[in-house]
C-alpha positions in Angstrom: -0.2 0.0 0.2 1.7 3.2 -1.1 0.4 5.9 1.5 2.9 8.2 2.7 2.9 10.8 4.9 1.3 13.5 2.8 -1.7 11.2 2.3 -1.8 11.1 6.2 -1.7 14.8 6.5 -4.5 14.9 3.9 -6.9 12.5 5.9 -6.2 14.6 9.0 -6.5 17.7 7.6 -9.5 16.3 6.4 -11.3 15.5 9.7 -9.8 18.7 11.3 -11.9 20.5 8.5 -15.2 18.4 9.4 -14.4 18.8 12.9 -13.9 22.8 12.4 -17.0 23.2 10.6 -19.1 20.9 12.9 -17.7 23.1 16.0 -18.7 26.3 13.9 -22.2 25.1 13.3 -22.5 24.5 16.9 -21.0 27.5 18.2 -23.5 30.1 15.9 -26.5 28.2 17.1 -25.7 28.5 20.5 -24.7 32.2 20.3 -28.4 32.6 18.8 -30.1 30.3 21.3 -27.6 30.1 24.1 -29.2 32.2 26.9 -32.6 30.6 25.8 -30.6 27.1 26.6 -30.5 28.0 30.3 -34.3 29.0 30.7 -35.4 25.9 28.5 -33.1 23.6 30.8 -34.2 25.3 34.3 -38.2 25.5 33.2 -38.7 22.4 30.7 -37.4 19.4 33.1 -40.5 19.4 35.7 -39.9 15.6 35.3 -38.1 13.2 33.8 -40.2 12.9 31.0 -40.1 16.5 30.5 -36.3 16.2 31.1 -35.9 13.5 28.0 -38.1 16.1 25.5 -35.6 19.1 26.4 -32.3 17.3 25.9 -33.3 15.6 22.8 -34.2 19.4 21.3 -31.4 21.3 22.9 -28.9 18.5 21.7 -30.7 18.6 17.9 -30.0 22.3 18.1 -26.6 22.8 19.4 -25.3 19.7 17.7 -23.3 18.6 20.5 -24.6 16.0 23.2 -21.1 17.0 25.4 -22.3 20.6 25.5 -25.6 19.6 26.5 -24.7 17.2 29.1 -21.5 19.8 30.0 -24.7 22.6 30.7 -26.7 20.0 32.6 -23.6 19.2 35.1 -23.3 23.1 35.6 -26.5 23.2 36.6 -26.7 20.9 38.8 -23.6 22.2 40.7 -25.7 25.6 41.0 -28.4 23.8 42.4 -30.7 24.7 39.0 -31.3 21.1 38.5 -32.0 18.0 41.0 -30.2 15.1 40.1 -33.3 13.1 38.4 -34.3 16.0 36.5 -30.4 16.2 35.0 -30.7 12.2 34.3 -33.8 12.8 32.0 -32.1 15.3 30.0 -29.0 13.1 29.9 -31.3 10.4 28.4 -32.9 12.9 26.0 -29.3 14.1 24.7 -28.4 10.6 23.7 -31.2 10.3 21.2 -30.5 14.4 20.3 -27.1 13.3 19.2 -28.2 10.7 16.8 -29.2 13.4 14.5 -25.9 14.2 13.2 -25.6 10.2 11.8 -28.9 10.9 10.4 -27.6 14.3 8.7 -24.8 12.6 7.3 -26.4 9.5 6.1 -28.9 11.3 3.9 -26.8 14.2 3.0 -23.2 13.0 2.7 -23.3 9.8 1.3 -26.4 10.0 -1.4 -25.0 13.3 -3.1 -21.9 15.2 -3.5 -23.0 17.8 -0.9 -20.1 19.8 -2.5 -21.7 21.1 -5.3 -24.2 23.0 -3.1 -21.6 23.5 -0.1 -19.4 26.2 -2.0 -22.4 28.0 -2.9 -23.7 27.9 0.4 -20.4 29.3 1.6 -21.0 31.8 -1.0 -24.2 32.7 0.7 -23.1 32.6 4.3 -19.8 34.1 3.9 -21.3 38.1 3.2 -23.4 37.9 6.3 -20.2 37.1 8.3 -19.2 40.7 8.1 -23.0 41.8 8.8 -23.6 44.6 11.7 -27.0 42.8 12.8 -25.2 40.1 15.2 -28.2 37.8 14.3 -27.3 37.9 10.9 -23.9 37.3 11.3 -24.4 34.3 13.4 -26.7 32.8 10.9 -23.5 33.5 8.4 -21.6 31.4 10.8 -23.9 28.3 10.9 -24.6 28.5 7.4 -20.3 28.2 6.5 -20.1 26.0 9.5 -22.7 23.4 7.7 -20.9 23.6 4.4 -17.7 23.0 5.6 -18.6 20.1 7.7 -19.9 18.5 4.6 -16.8 19.9 2.1 -14.8 18.0 5.3 -16.6 15.2 5.0 -15.9 14.8 1.0 -12.2 15.2 1.2 -12.7 12.5 4.6 -14.1 10.3 2.1 -11.4 10.6 -0.5 -8.5 10.8 1.5 -9.5 7.3 3.2 -7.5 4.3 1.1 -9.8 2.3 -0.4 -9.2 -1.5 1.1 -10.0 -3.0 -2.5 -6.4 -0.9 -4.1 -4.6 -1.8 -0.4 -4.2 -5.2 0.4 -2.3 -4.6 3.2 -4.6 -2.9 5.4 -7.0 -5.5 4.1 -4.9 -7.9 6.1 -4.4 -5.9 9.0 -8.3 -5.5 9.7 -8.9 -8.9 8.7 -6.7 -10.0 11.5 -9.2 -8.4 13.9 -12.5 -8.9 12.2 -12.8 -12.2 12.1 -12.7 -13.2 15.7 -16.4 -13.5 16.0 -18.0 -11.4 19.5 -14.5 -10.7 20.5 -13.9 -8.6 17.5 -17.1 -7.1 18.7 -15.7 -6.1 22.1 -12.4 -4.9 20.2 -14.2 -2.7 18.0 -16.3 -0.9 20.8 -12.9 -0.7 22.7 -11.9 1.4 19.4 -15.2 3.5 19.4 -14.4 4.4 23.0 -10.9 5.5 22.8 -11.7 7.3 19.5 -14.2 9.2 21.2 -12.3 10.1 24.6 -9.4 11.3 22.1 -11.0 13.2 19.9 -14.0 14.7 22.0 -16.7 13.9 19.9 -19.1 11.7 19.3 -20.3 13.4 15.9 -16.6 12.9 14.7 -16.0 9.2 15.3 -19.8 8.6 13.8 -18.6 10.7 11.0 -15.1 8.4 10.7 -17.1 5.3 11.3 -19.5 6.0 8.3 -16.8 6.8 6.1 -14.6 3.5 7.1 -18.2 1.4 6.2 -18.5 3.2 3.0 -15.0 2.8 1.7 -15.3 -1.5 2.7 -13.0 -0.9 5.9 -15.2 -2.8 8.1 -18.7 -4.6 8.3 -22.1 -3.2 9.2 -21.7 -5.0 12.5 -18.4 -3.7 13.6 -19.7 -0.4 12.8 -22.4 -1.3 15.1 -20.1 -1.9 17.8 -18.2 0.9 17.4 -21.0 3.5 18.0 -22.0 1.8 20.9 -18.4 2.4 21.9 -19.3 5.9 21.0 -21.9 6.1 23.4 -19.5 5.2 26.5 -16.7 7.5 25.1 -19.0 10.9 25.0 -19.4 10.0 28.9 -16.0 11.6 29.7 -16.5 15.2 28.8 -19.3 15.7 31.5 -17.1 13.8 34.1 -14.3 15.9 33.3 -16.3 18.9 33.9 -17.8 17.2 37.2 -14.2 17.0 38.0 -14.1 20.3 39.9 -17.7 20.2 40.8 -19.7 19.5 44.0 -21.2 16.1 44.8 -24.4 16.7 42.8 -22.2 17.3 39.9 -20.4 14.5 39.8 -23.5 12.1 40.0 -24.9 13.7 37.9 -21.8 12.9 35.4 -21.3 9.2 36.9 -25.4 8.8 36.1 -24.7 10.1 32.5 -21.5 7.0 31.9 -24.3 4.3 34.3 -26.9 4.9 31.9 -24.7 4.5 29.0 -22.7 1.5 30.4 -26.1 -0.1 31.0 -27.8 0.4 27.7 -24.1 -1.2 26.1 -24.1 -4.2 28.1 -28.1 -5.2 27.7 -27.4 -4.5 23.9 -24.3 -6.8 23.6 -26.3 -9.6 25.2 -28.5 -9.4 22.2 -26.2 -7.8 19.5 -26.1 -10.4 16.5 -30.4 -10.9 16.7 -30.2 -7.1 17.0 -28.3 -6.4 13.8 -30.0 -9.0 11.8 -33.2 -7.5 13.0 -32.1 -4.4 11.7 -30.5 -5.6 8.4 -33.8 -7.5 8.2 -36.0 -4.2 8.4 -33.6 -2.5 5.6 -34.3 -5.3 3.0 -37.8 -4.9 3.6 -38.0 -1.0 3.4 -35.2 -0.8 0.9 -34.5 -3.9 -0.8 -30.7 -3.9 0.2 -29.1 -5.5 3.0 -26.2 -3.9 4.9 -24.2 -7.3 5.1 -23.9 -7.3 1.2 -24.5 -4.1 0.3 -21.8 -1.4 1.3 -23.8 1.8 0.2 -26.8 0.7 2.6 -24.6 0.9 5.7 -24.7 4.3 6.7 -28.6 4.2 7.2 -28.8 1.2 8.6 -26.0 2.4 10.9 -28.0 5.3 11.7 -31.1 3.3 12.3 -29.4 1.2 14.7 -27.9 4.1 16.3 -31.3 6.0 16.8 -33.4 3.0 17.9 -30.6 2.1 20.3 -30.8 5.1 22.2 -35.0 5.3 22.0 -35.4 1.7 23.3 -32.7 2.2 26.0 -34.1 5.6 26.9 -37.7 4.0 27.1 -36.6 1.1 29.4 -34.2 2.8 32.0 -36.4 5.9 32.1 -38.0 3.6 34.3 -35.1 2.7 36.5 -33.9 6.2 36.9 -34.7 5.7 40.7 -32.2 2.9 40.9 -29.4 5.1 38.7 -30.1 7.5 41.5 -28.9 4.7 44.3 -26.2 3.7 42.3 -24.1 7.1 41.6 -25.2 8.2 45.3 -23.4 5.1 46.6 -20.3 5.7 44.0 -20.2 9.4 44.9 -20.7 9.5 48.9 -21.2 13.0 50.4 -19.1 13.8 52.6 -20.2 13.9 56.3 -19.3 17.3 57.2 -19.2 20.0 54.4 -15.5 21.6 54.3 -15.5 25.4 53.3 -14.0 25.5 50.2 -12.2 28.4 48.6 -11.2 27.2 45.0 -13.5 28.0 42.3 -16.6 25.9 41.3 -17.6 26.3 38.1 -15.0 28.5 36.0 -12.4 26.4 36.6 -14.1 24.0 33.9 -12.8 26.4 31.4 -14.4 28.6 28.5 -17.7 27.1 27.2 -18.1 26.8 23.5 -19.9 30.1 23.8 -19.7 33.3 25.4 -23.0 33.1 26.2 -22.6 30.1 28.4 -19.5 31.0 29.7 -21.4 34.0 31.0 -23.6 31.6 32.6 -20.7 29.8 34.4 -19.2 33.1 35.7 -22.7 34.4 37.0 -22.8 30.9 39.3 -19.4 31.7 40.3 -20.5 35.5 41.5 -23.2 33.9 43.0 -21.1 31.5 45.2 -18.7 34.4 45.8 -21.8 37.0 47.2 -22.7 34.0 49.8 -19.0 33.6 50.9 -19.0 37.4 51.5 -22.1 37.1 53.6 -20.8 34.4 55.1 -17.6 36.6 55.9 -20.2 39.6 57.2 -21.5 36.8 59.7 -18.5 36.0 61.3 -18.1 39.9 61.6 -21.5 39.9 63.2 -20.2 37.4 65.7 -16.9 39.0 66.2 -18.7 42.6 67.9 -21.0 40.3 70.3 -17.9 38.0 71.6 -16.7 38.1 75.0 -13.9 35.4 74.9 -10.7 36.4 73.9 -9.8 33.2 72.7 -12.6 32.6 70.4 -12.8 36.3 69.0 -9.0 35.8 67.8 -10.3 32.8 66.0 -13.2 35.0 64.3 -10.8 37.4 63.2 -8.2 35.2 61.9 -11.2 33.4 60.0 -12.3 37.1 58.6 -8.3 37.7 57.7 -8.5 34.2 55.9 -11.7 35.4 53.9 -10.6 38.9 52.9 -7.3 37.0 51.0 -9.7 34.8 49.4 -11.8 37.2 48.4 -9.2 39.3 46.7 -7.9 36.0 45.0 -11.5 34.7 43.6 -12.1 38.7 42.2 -8.9 38.4 40.2 -9.9 34.9 39.1 -13.1 35.9 38.0 -12.0 38.7 36.2 -9.6 37.0 34.7 -11.7 34.7 33.1 -14.2 37.8 32.4 -11.1 38.9 30.3 -11.2 36.0 28.2 -14.3 35.6 27.7 -14.4 39.2 26.7 -12.2 38.2 23.3 -15.4 36.1 22.1 -18.0 37.8 19.6 -20.3 39.0 22.1 -24.1 40.3 21.3 -25.5 43.5 22.7 -27.1 41.6 25.5 -24.2 39.6 26.4 -21.7 42.5 26.4 -24.1 44.6 28.9 -23.6 41.5 31.1 -20.2 41.1 30.8 -19.7 44.9 31.5 -22.5 44.3 35.0 -20.4 41.2 36.0 -17.1 43.2 36.2 -19.0 45.9 38.2 -20.3 43.2 40.4 -17.3 41.3 41.6 -15.5 44.8 42.1 -18.6 45.6 44.2 -18.8 42.4 46.3 -15.3 42.8 47.1 -15.4 46.0 48.4 -18.1 44.7 50.9 -15.6 42.3 51.8 -13.2 44.9 52.3 -15.9 46.4 54.3 -16.3 43.5 56.6 -12.5 43.4 57.2 -12.4 47.1 58.0 -15.1 46.2 60.3 -13.4 43.8 61.7 -10.2 45.7 61.9 -12.0 48.3 64.0 -13.5 45.8 66.5 -9.9 44.8 66.9 -8.7 48.2 67.9 -11.7 48.6 70.6 -11.0 45.0 71.8 -7.1 45.8 72.0 -7.6 49.6 73.5 -9.8 47.7 76.5 -12.8 49.8 75.0 -16.2 49.0 75.9 -19.8 49.9 74.6 -22.9 50.5 76.1 -25.8 48.5 75.7 -27.5 51.1 74.1 -24.3 51.2 71.2 -24.6 47.6 71.5 -28.2 47.5 70.4 -27.9 49.9 68.0 -25.0 48.7 66.6 -27.1 45.4 66.1 -30.1 46.8 64.9 -27.8 48.4 61.5 -26.3 45.0 61.3 -30.0 43.6 61.0 -30.6 46.1 58.0 -27.4 45.4 56.6 -28.7 41.4 56.9 -31.5 42.0 54.9 -29.8 44.2 52.4 -27.1 41.6 51.6 -30.4 38.6 51.3 -32.4 41.0 48.7 -28.8 41.1 47.1 -28.1 37.5 46.8 -31.9 37.2 45.9 -31.4 39.2 43.0 -28.0 37.4 42.0 -30.0 34.1 42.0 -33.3 35.6 40.3 -31.2 37.2 37.5 -29.8 33.8 36.9 -33.0 32.0 36.4 -35.5 34.5 35.3 -35.6 37.8 32.9 -36.7 40.0 36.0 -35.9 40.9 39.7 -37.8 42.4 42.2 -35.6 45.9 42.5 -38.2 47.9 44.5 -36.6 46.2 48.7 -33.2 47.6 47.1 -33.9 51.3 47.4 -36.4 50.8 50.6 -33.4 49.2 52.1 -31.2 51.5 51.3 -33.2 54.2 52.5 -33.6 52.3 55.8 -30.0 52.2 56.3 -28.9 55.8 55.7 -32.0 57.1 57.9 -30.8 54.8 61.0 -27.0 56.1 59.6 -28.0 59.2 60.3 -29.8 58.7 63.2 -26.9 57.3 64.9 -24.6 60.6 63.8 -26.9 62.9 65.4 -27.0 60.8 68.6 -23.4 60.0 68.6 -22.7 64.0 68.3 -25.1 65.1 71.2 -23.6 61.9 73.1 -20.2 63.2 72.9 -21.3 67.0 73.8 -23.1 65.3 76.8 -19.7 63.0 78.1 -21.8 60.0 78.0 -18.9 57.9 76.6 -15.2 58.7 76.4 -14.1 60.1 73.0 -11.8 57.5 71.7 -15.3 54.8 72.0 -16.8 57.6 70.2 -14.3 57.5 67.3 -14.6 53.7 67.3 -18.4 53.7 67.4 -18.6 56.6 64.4 -16.1 54.5 62.4 -18.3 51.3 62.6 -21.8 53.0 61.9 -20.0 54.9 58.9 -18.3 51.7 57.5 -21.6 50.1 57.9 -23.1 52.7 55.4 -20.4 52.4 52.9 -21.1 48.8 53.1 -24.9 49.1 52.3 -23.6 51.0 49.5 -21.8 48.7 48.1 -24.4 46.0 48.4 -27.2 48.0 47.0 -24.9 48.7 43.6 -24.8 45.4 43.1 -28.6 44.9 42.8 -28.7 47.9 40.7 -25.7 46.4 38.2 -28.3 43.2 37.7 -31.1 45.9 37.3 -28.9 47.2 34.0 -29.0 44.3 32.5 -32.7 42.7 33.6 -36.0 44.3 33.2 -36.8 45.5 36.9 -40.6 44.5 38.0 -42.1 47.0 40.8 -42.1 45.9 44.4 -44.0 42.8 45.7 -42.8 42.4 48.9 -39.6 40.7 49.7 -38.6 37.1 50.5 -35.9 37.5 53.2 -33.0 35.5 52.2 -31.8 32.5 54.0 
């Protein structure tokens, strides 16, 4: 066989063009509907059956089951989806990914798609320069769709023909005539290829090309498809490595579901493939066992029917899958404080929209950690034991250092996102997020400033009257309410297009009024010599720092309101 370096480069280049086209098409569709994906996944998963439909539709749209499952893992990590809901979406994603095989089988092997692909590039290319963002994204979709099939055509021509390559035929024959062992070998090949390429769609394309060129039989191609179902789970499991227990369980559920499906099909592999062959003979007149041209369609039927049957069977065993993954990934008896990034360590997702979703989740965690820090500040103010006071103060110092690092890391991540092509809405969100993380870090700084003032008070052996303590605790209660509103608005802005902005201004007014009242009383008390001057200075520093913190807290909600549609106050549900 004469197959040199240039031939191999042509083969890999063709595969690269196919993958680039698939990536471009997928990303463009995600740009068009990326934000809607979040709403769909969080609202259309009321039960496992709705979750299946949701996963099916989303995967058909974005042409990537891996992207869908990574989103699912992220949403489970953020608490937007339950484990049961996530399993439904994952099942649907497995069905949706079979759409790619049909696309290739019906279009890529029936006629020369290149004949219309080049004109399609001519149609889509001018749209890339459109000032309208939506038209630009659709232009990317058209070009990506065309490149996908151009790459597929090149791939078909780059693969050596087996009838002209006796050495290749002999090599494959060594592994293709071992009965059921051959099935297991090619299942492993399909798994490894998908893990390496990180795309079941690309592995499916390679499988279809190998069939069309006569490299492997229909049965061995079916075995590779089963392997692809296992290999595609690796992406979600990698994404879950830095997630919480629920995220890890969702990723393991994907693996368990696919493994269970492959296991039962292997038990009936030969009767099942024979049934597919009989159906092809009945409806097309050609058998995939004897007619190479019929294999792509037969393989698509195999892939789709397997995932449909597997989902129909295993959906009733969802509680069992939940029990299995709960046993495999046990929760820690005591939740330890984690100070690493939870979401954005996964890395940038395929589009800015989805990456911003990840960043928003991380910001919510940042805000909740800052709220926890404020809880320490309140404890510090009322602590009388010296040893416990020092312990709490050290924790506040630790949290201050963490806040500085988190702000930098989130800002760095957002800077990377800014290199994407951004829609107007995404650009507004990005700018608002920069402001939000800055304000949250300022809240953390205020917490630390309050703690330092309290430590100065203690080191100077200054004691407050009960009246002063009561006044400061009232201020703390208002700040608690303000932080609760802030976090609620951050979480609402993640799930809904609207936030309740009314209580924001209400609590701001009450904080300002209390500060002015305390300031007036303080001046009178100083004049009346009710407490020492130094105690008065520290007291004044405390309530002034609290007022500044209130401003930072309010600024966060205002930043959210810049990109969301605020609604009139309908009452505030205190954050717990």
